[in-house]
Backbone atoms as SQL, in Angstrom:
CREATE TABLE atoms (id INTEGER PRIMARY KEY, chain TEXT, resi INTEGER, resn TEXT, atom TEXT, x REAL, y REAL, z REAL);
INSERT INTO atoms VALUES
  (1, 'A', 1, 'MET', 'N', 90.537, 130.337, 59.338),
  (2, 'A', 1, 'MET', 'CA', 90.728, 129.111, 60.090),
  (3, 'A', 1, 'MET', 'C', 89.720, 129.020, 61.228),
  (4, 'A', 2, 'GLY', 'N', 89.313, 127.799, 61.529),
  (5, 'A', 2, 'GLY', 'CA', 88.366, 127.580, 62.609),
  (6, 'A', 2, 'GLY', 'C', 89.067, 127.443, 63.951),
  (7, 'A', 3, 'GLN', 'N', 88.265, 127.233, 64.966),
  (8, 'A', 3, 'GLN', 'CA', 88.825, 127.054, 66.298),
  (9, 'A', 3, 'GLN', 'C', 89.492, 125.689, 66.409),
  (10, 'A', 4, 'GLN', 'N', 90.523, 125.622, 67.238),
  (11, 'A', 4, 'GLN', 'CA', 91.186, 124.354, 67.485),
  (12, 'A', 4, 'GLN', 'C', 90.346, 123.534, 68.456),
  (13, 'A', 5, 'ARG', 'N', 90.255, 122.262, 68.203),
  (14, 'A', 5, 'ARG', 'CA', 89.462, 121.370, 69.044),
  (15, 'A', 5, 'ARG', 'C', 90.128, 121.197, 70.406),
  (16, 'A', 6, 'ARG', 'N', 89.333, 121.317, 71.471),
  (17, 'A', 6, 'ARG', 'CA', 89.870, 121.153, 72.821),
  (18, 'A', 6, 'ARG', 'C', 89.952, 119.674, 73.171),
  (19, 'A', 7, 'LYS', 'N', 90.982, 119.323, 73.926),
  (20, 'A', 7, 'LYS', 'CA', 91.163, 117.938, 74.367),
  (21, 'A', 7, 'LYS', 'C', 91.092, 117.899, 75.884),
  (22, 'A', 8, 'TYR', 'N', 90.458, 116.862, 76.409),
  (23, 'A', 8, 'TYR', 'CA', 90.293, 116.705, 77.851),
  (24, 'A', 8, 'TYR', 'C', 90.891, 115.374, 78.277),
  (25, 'A', 9, 'THR', 'N', 91.526, 115.357, 79.437),
  (26, 'A', 9, 'THR', 'CA', 92.097, 114.117, 79.958),
  (27, 'A', 9, 'THR', 'C', 90.990, 113.224, 80.512),
  (28, 'A', 10, 'ASP', 'N', 91.310, 111.953, 80.662),
  (29, 'A', 10, 'ASP', 'CA', 90.348, 111.014, 81.253),
  (30, 'A', 10, 'ASP', 'C', 89.996, 111.434, 82.677),
  (31, 'A', 11, 'ASP', 'N', 90.974, 111.944, 83.417),
  (32, 'A', 11, 'ASP', 'CA', 90.723, 112.389, 84.788),
  (33, 'A', 11, 'ASP', 'C', 89.744, 113.555, 84.817),
  (34, 'A', 12, 'TYR', 'N', 89.888, 114.474, 83.884),
  (35, 'A', 12, 'TYR', 'CA', 88.987, 115.624, 83.819),
  (36, 'A', 12, 'TYR', 'C', 87.563, 115.159, 83.522),
  (37, 'A', 13, 'LYS', 'N', 87.447, 114.248, 82.561),
  (38, 'A', 13, 'LYS', 'CA', 86.129, 113.733, 82.190),
  (39, 'A', 13, 'LYS', 'C', 85.480, 112.995, 83.361),
  (40, 'A', 14, 'ALA', 'N', 86.272, 112.166, 84.046),
  (41, 'A', 14, 'ALA', 'CA', 85.748, 111.411, 85.194),
  (42, 'A', 14, 'ALA', 'C', 85.306, 112.367, 86.300),
  (43, 'A', 15, 'GLY', 'N', 86.075, 113.421, 86.535),
  (44, 'A', 15, 'GLY', 'CA', 85.710, 114.414, 87.542),
  (45, 'A', 15, 'GLY', 'C', 84.422, 115.130, 87.181),
  (46, 'A', 16, 'ALA', 'N', 84.261, 115.432, 85.896),
  (47, 'A', 16, 'ALA', 'CA', 83.038, 116.091, 85.439),
  (48, 'A', 16, 'ALA', 'C', 81.832, 115.187, 85.664),
  (49, 'A', 17, 'VAL', 'N', 81.995, 113.909, 85.357),
  (50, 'A', 17, 'VAL', 'CA', 80.896, 112.945, 85.535),
  (51, 'A', 17, 'VAL', 'C', 80.566, 112.783, 87.014),
  (52, 'A', 18, 'GLU', 'N', 81.591, 112.757, 87.861),
  (53, 'A', 18, 'GLU', 'CA', 81.350, 112.639, 89.302),
  (54, 'A', 18, 'GLU', 'C', 80.529, 113.810, 89.834),
  (55, 'A', 19, 'ARG', 'N', 80.722, 114.979, 89.266),
  (56, 'A', 19, 'ARG', 'CA', 79.977, 116.154, 89.713),
  (57, 'A', 19, 'ARG', 'C', 78.480, 116.006, 89.461),
  (58, 'A', 20, 'LEU', 'N', 78.112, 115.158, 88.514),
  (59, 'A', 20, 'LEU', 'CA', 76.688, 114.931, 88.237),
  (60, 'A', 20, 'LEU', 'C', 75.972, 114.290, 89.419),
  (61, 'A', 21, 'TYR', 'N', 76.727, 113.615, 90.270),
  (62, 'A', 21, 'TYR', 'CA', 76.130, 112.894, 91.385),
  (63, 'A', 21, 'TYR', 'C', 76.116, 113.695, 92.679),
  (64, 'A', 22, 'GLU', 'N', 76.527, 114.943, 92.610),
  (65, 'A', 22, 'GLU', 'CA', 76.447, 115.823, 93.774),
  (66, 'A', 22, 'GLU', 'C', 74.995, 116.254, 93.961),
  (67, 'A', 23, 'PRO', 'N', 74.565, 116.460, 95.203),
  (68, 'A', 23, 'PRO', 'CA', 73.183, 116.880, 95.451),
  (69, 'A', 23, 'PRO', 'C', 72.847, 118.174, 94.710),
  (70, 'A', 24, 'GLY', 'N', 71.752, 118.152, 93.990),
  (71, 'A', 24, 'GLY', 'CA', 71.274, 119.333, 93.285),
  (72, 'A', 24, 'GLY', 'C', 71.911, 119.584, 91.935),
  (73, 'A', 25, 'ALA', 'N', 72.886, 118.779, 91.569),
  (74, 'A', 25, 'ALA', 'CA', 73.562, 118.971, 90.286),
  (75, 'A', 25, 'ALA', 'C', 72.707, 118.423, 89.148),
  (76, 'A', 26, 'THR', 'N', 72.671, 119.163, 88.069),
  (77, 'A', 26, 'THR', 'CA', 71.985, 118.695, 86.866),
  (78, 'A', 26, 'THR', 'C', 72.997, 118.663, 85.727),
  (79, 'A', 27, 'GLN', 'N', 72.660, 117.924, 84.703),
  (80, 'A', 27, 'GLN', 'CA', 73.550, 117.839, 83.549),
  (81, 'A', 27, 'GLN', 'C', 73.777, 119.229, 82.960),
  (82, 'A', 28, 'GLY', 'N', 72.728, 119.997, 82.854),
  (83, 'A', 28, 'GLY', 'CA', 72.832, 121.344, 82.294),
  (84, 'A', 28, 'GLY', 'C', 73.680, 122.276, 83.136),
  (85, 'A', 29, 'SER', 'N', 73.511, 122.212, 84.462),
  (86, 'A', 29, 'SER', 'CA', 74.261, 123.125, 85.326),
  (87, 'A', 29, 'SER', 'C', 75.746, 122.783, 85.355),
  (88, 'A', 30, 'VAL', 'N', 76.067, 121.491, 85.387),
  (89, 'A', 30, 'VAL', 'CA', 77.471, 121.080, 85.402),
  (90, 'A', 30, 'VAL', 'C', 78.123, 121.436, 84.058),
  (91, 'A', 31, 'ALA', 'N', 77.429, 121.168, 82.977),
  (92, 'A', 31, 'ALA', 'CA', 77.968, 121.490, 81.651),
  (93, 'A', 31, 'ALA', 'C', 78.220, 122.992, 81.515),
  (94, 'A', 32, 'LYS', 'N', 77.311, 123.791, 82.005),
  (95, 'A', 32, 'LYS', 'CA', 77.466, 125.240, 81.911),
  (96, 'A', 32, 'LYS', 'C', 78.676, 125.713, 82.713),
  (97, 'A', 33, 'GLU', 'N', 78.854, 125.169, 83.916),
  (98, 'A', 33, 'GLU', 'CA', 80.005, 125.533, 84.750),
  (99, 'A', 33, 'GLU', 'C', 81.324, 125.172, 84.071),
  (100, 'A', 34, 'LEU', 'N', 81.346, 124.038, 83.381),
  (101, 'A', 34, 'LEU', 'CA', 82.566, 123.564, 82.739),
  (102, 'A', 34, 'LEU', 'C', 82.738, 124.109, 81.324),
  (103, 'A', 35, 'ARG', 'N', 81.745, 124.830, 80.861),
  (104, 'A', 35, 'ARG', 'CA', 81.757, 125.428, 79.518),
  (105, 'A', 35, 'ARG', 'C', 81.867, 124.362, 78.430),
  (106, 'A', 36, 'ILE', 'N', 81.055, 123.300, 78.596),
  (107, 'A', 36, 'ILE', 'CA', 80.931, 122.260, 77.588),
  (108, 'A', 36, 'ILE', 'C', 79.443, 122.077, 77.323),
  (109, 'A', 37, 'THR', 'N', 79.104, 121.290, 76.331),
  (110, 'A', 37, 'THR', 'CA', 77.694, 121.055, 76.047),
  (111, 'A', 37, 'THR', 'C', 77.164, 119.923, 76.921),
  (112, 'A', 38, 'GLY', 'N', 75.873, 119.948, 77.154),
  (113, 'A', 38, 'GLY', 'CA', 75.236, 118.871, 77.909),
  (114, 'A', 38, 'GLY', 'C', 75.387, 117.539, 77.205),
  (115, 'A', 39, 'THR', 'N', 75.361, 117.575, 75.879),
  (116, 'A', 39, 'THR', 'CA', 75.528, 116.353, 75.102),
  (117, 'A', 39, 'THR', 'C', 76.909, 115.760, 75.316),
  (118, 'A', 40, 'GLN', 'N', 77.937, 116.616, 75.376),
  (119, 'A', 40, 'GLN', 'CA', 79.295, 116.125, 75.596),
  (120, 'A', 40, 'GLN', 'C', 79.406, 115.466, 76.966),
  (121, 'A', 41, 'LEU', 'N', 78.820, 116.095, 77.959),
  (122, 'A', 41, 'LEU', 'CA', 78.852, 115.542, 79.314),
  (123, 'A', 41, 'LEU', 'C', 78.124, 114.200, 79.362),
  (124, 'A', 42, 'LYS', 'N', 77.012, 114.105, 78.668),
  (125, 'A', 42, 'LYS', 'CA', 76.258, 112.851, 78.629),
  (126, 'A', 42, 'LYS', 'C', 77.081, 111.752, 77.950),
  (127, 'A', 43, 'THR', 'N', 77.814, 112.106, 76.906),
  (128, 'A', 43, 'THR', 'CA', 78.677, 111.139, 76.228),
  (129, 'A', 43, 'THR', 'C', 79.767, 110.649, 77.161),
  (130, 'A', 44, 'TRP', 'N', 80.368, 111.559, 77.907),
  (131, 'A', 44, 'TRP', 'CA', 81.406, 111.164, 78.870),
  (132, 'A', 44, 'TRP', 'C', 80.821, 110.235, 79.919),
  (133, 'A', 45, 'ARG', 'N', 79.617, 110.536, 80.388),
  (134, 'A', 45, 'ARG', 'CA', 78.985, 109.693, 81.405),
  (135, 'A', 45, 'ARG', 'C', 78.765, 108.287, 80.861),
  (136, 'A', 46, 'PHE', 'N', 78.311, 108.207, 79.626),
  (137, 'A', 46, 'PHE', 'CA', 78.091, 106.912, 78.993),
  (138, 'A', 46, 'PHE', 'C', 79.407, 106.164, 78.816),
  (139, 'A', 47, 'CYS', 'N', 80.443, 106.841, 78.360),
  (140, 'A', 47, 'CYS', 'CA', 81.735, 106.201, 78.089),
  (141, 'A', 47, 'CYS', 'C', 82.426, 105.725, 79.352),
  (142, 'A', 48, 'THR', 'N', 82.253, 106.416, 80.449),
  (143, 'A', 48, 'THR', 'CA', 82.945, 106.010, 81.671),
  (144, 'A', 48, 'THR', 'C', 82.372, 104.718, 82.239),
  (145, 'A', 49, 'LYS', 'N', 81.222, 104.296, 81.766),
  (146, 'A', 49, 'LYS', 'CA', 80.631, 103.047, 82.236),
  (147, 'A', 49, 'LYS', 'C', 81.234, 101.842, 81.532),
  (148, 'A', 50, 'HIS', 'N', 81.977, 102.085, 80.464),
  (149, 'A', 50, 'HIS', 'CA', 82.549, 100.997, 79.692),
  (150, 'A', 50, 'HIS', 'C', 84.009, 100.792, 80.042),
  (151, 'A', 51, 'PRO', 'N', 84.438, 99.541, 80.204),
  (152, 'A', 51, 'PRO', 'CA', 85.821, 99.271, 80.603),
  (153, 'A', 51, 'PRO', 'C', 86.849, 99.727, 79.571),
  (154, 'A', 52, 'LEU', 'N', 86.459, 99.874, 78.326),
  (155, 'A', 52, 'LEU', 'CA', 87.393, 100.295, 77.288),
  (156, 'A', 52, 'LEU', 'C', 87.593, 101.800, 77.247),
  (157, 'A', 53, 'PHE', 'N', 86.926, 102.532, 78.123),
  (158, 'A', 53, 'PHE', 'CA', 86.986, 103.996, 78.113),
  (159, 'A', 53, 'PHE', 'C', 88.421, 104.510, 78.092),
  (160, 'A', 54, 'SER', 'N', 89.241, 104.071, 79.015),
  (161, 'A', 54, 'SER', 'CA', 90.606, 104.589, 79.105),
  (162, 'A', 54, 'SER', 'C', 91.523, 103.967, 78.050),
  (163, 'A', 55, 'GLN', 'N', 91.132, 102.861, 77.450),
  (164, 'A', 55, 'GLN', 'CA', 91.969, 102.204, 76.466),
  (165, 'A', 55, 'GLN', 'C', 91.752, 102.769, 75.062),
  (166, 'A', 56, 'ARG', 'N', 90.676, 103.495, 74.868),
  (167, 'A', 56, 'ARG', 'CA', 90.350, 103.988, 73.528),
  (168, 'A', 56, 'ARG', 'C', 90.952, 105.363, 73.271),
  (169, 'A', 57, 'GLY', 'N', 91.707, 105.904, 74.205),
  (170, 'A', 57, 'GLY', 'CA', 92.349, 107.188, 73.982),
  (171, 'A', 57, 'GLY', 'C', 91.446, 108.374, 74.102),
  (172, 'A', 58, 'ARG', 'N', 90.326, 108.209, 74.771),
  (173, 'A', 58, 'ARG', 'CA', 89.387, 109.324, 74.919),
  (174, 'A', 58, 'ARG', 'C', 89.752, 110.156, 76.083);
């Protein structure tokens, strides 16, 4: 059996995206601290800009 897929709350995702705007923060450094991929963080950043973000169950 493979690994179970991790699920993140909207609040967690929004907090992760907010960390990108801290001085000196990079997508790679924030992703590494949170143990996620940079691509995942970039997707969250893109999704939080859309009003349907919280309505789509992400």
